Every structure is written in structure tokens, then in C-alpha cells.
C-alpha positions in Angstrom: 96.9 107.2 129.0 100.8 107.7 128.3 102.5 108.4 125.5 105.8 109.0 123.6 105.3 110.1 120.3 108.4 109.9 118.0 109.9 112.6 116.2 108.6 111.2 112.7 105.2 111.1 113.7 105.0 115.0 114.7 103.8 117.4 117.1 100.3 117.8 115.5 99.8 113.9 117.0 101.3 114.8 120.0 98.8 118.2 120.5 95.7 116.1 119.2 96.5 113.3 122.2 96.9 116.2 124.5 93.6 118.0 123.8 92.1 114.2 124.5 93.8 114.6 127.9 96.7 112.2 127.4 100.1 112.5 129.1 102.3 113.2 125.9 105.9 113.3 125.8 107.0 114.9 122.4 110.1 113.7 120.6 109.8 116.5 117.9 109.0 119.1 121.0 111.4 118.1 123.5 114.5 116.0 122.2 115.1 115.7 118.2 117.3 113.6 116.8 117.4 111.3 119.9 118.7 107.8 119.2 115.9 105.0 118.6 117.0 102.9 121.7 116.9 105.5 123.8 113.8 106.8 123.4 112.4 102.9 123.5 114.1 102.7 126.8 112.5 106.4 128.1 109.1 104.6 126.8 109.6 101.8 128.9 111.0 103.4 131.7 108.3 106.4 131.9 105.4 103.6 131.2 104.6 105.0 128.1 103.2 103.8 124.9 105.5 104.6 121.8 103.7 106.0 118.6 106.1 106.0 116.0 106.2 105.5 112.1 109.6 103.8 111.8 109.7 100.2 111.2 113.1 99.6 113.2 111.3 99.9 116.2 110.2 96.3 115.4 113.7 94.9 115.0 115.4 96.5 118.2 112.0 95.0 120.3 111.8 91.3 118.3 115.5 91.0 117.2 117.1 92.7 119.9 114.8 91.8 122.4 114.5 95.2 124.1 112.0 95.8 126.8 108.5 98.2 126.0 105.3 99.2 127.4 103.6 98.9 124.2 104.8 100.4 120.7 102.2 101.4 117.6 103.6 101.8 114.5 101.9 103.7 111.9 102.2 101.9 108.4 100.3 104.8 106.5 99.9 105.4 103.0 99.0 108.9 103.6 101.2 110.4 106.1 99.7 113.6 106.7 98.7 114.7 110.2 94.8 114.3 109.3 95.0 110.9 108.4 97.6 109.7 111.5 94.7 111.6 113.7 91.8 109.6 112.0 93.9 106.3 112.2 94.8 107.0 115.8 91.4 107.8 116.7 89.9 104.8 115.2 92.5 102.7 116.7 92.2 104.3 120.4 88.2 104.0 120.2 88.4 100.4 119.4 91.6 98.9 121.1 92.5 101.3 123.8 92.0 98.4 126.4 95.1 96.3 124.2 97.5 98.4 123.2 99.5 98.2 126.7 102.4 95.6 126.4 101.9 95.0 122.8 103.3 95.8 119.9 100.7 97.4 117.2 100.9 97.5 113.7 97.7 100.2 112.1 97.2 101.2 108.7 94.0 103.1 107.0 92.8 99.4 106.8 93.7 97.1 109.5 94.8 97.0 113.2 97.0 93.9 113.6 98.7 93.2 117.1 102.0 91.5 116.6 102.8 90.2 120.2 102.9 90.9 124.1 106.4 92.4 125.4 
């Protein structure tokens, strides 16, 4: 799969995804400080699913109508890298085929698919 990992999600998640064979663009490693709208446009243009901890992407998609190829919003109580990876592992194991084109909110306890692009 192709992912764009937001700066706030971190390089540890990007490295973990790469180790599993995914094509990953890491904002932390490659474009720190890039504006959210630009990241969403880039992810869409490159056919990447955006992984973020930033709720602002929901506004950009649902209020502003910006296109996307899929967004995974991590809403975690524990923001440590190990927990992010554990939650993403469960998500990919159970929902990998449902991520493209959808806005997915993930917590330690639940996965909620909000809508299609």
C-alpha cells in the first residue's frame, strides 16, 4: 500500500510501515512544516492514504470538500510509537481492503469508517 505519514504521526510509524513493504512518504523525514492542505493534495495526487493524528484533516475533507484517497485518523489515548504501531497493525490486519478512499477514525478500542471520498 502507499501511505503518506503526517509529521505528527512520526518517523517510527513510517519506518515500521516500510519494514512491512509499504511505499511510504514521511512528512517528518522529507517535508517538515508542510501545510495540511498541501499534504492532502499531495497524498491524493500520489494515490497515498494519509495517516495522521491531526483532526484538522476532517474539516478539510468534510467541510471544505477537498479530495482524498483515504485518511486514517489516529485518536489515541497513548501517543507513544509502540501504541501507534499496535493500533495500525490491528487496522491493517482487519481493514486493509477498506481503507482506500475512506476516512477512518481509529482508537485503541474501535475502528469507525466515516465516509467515502
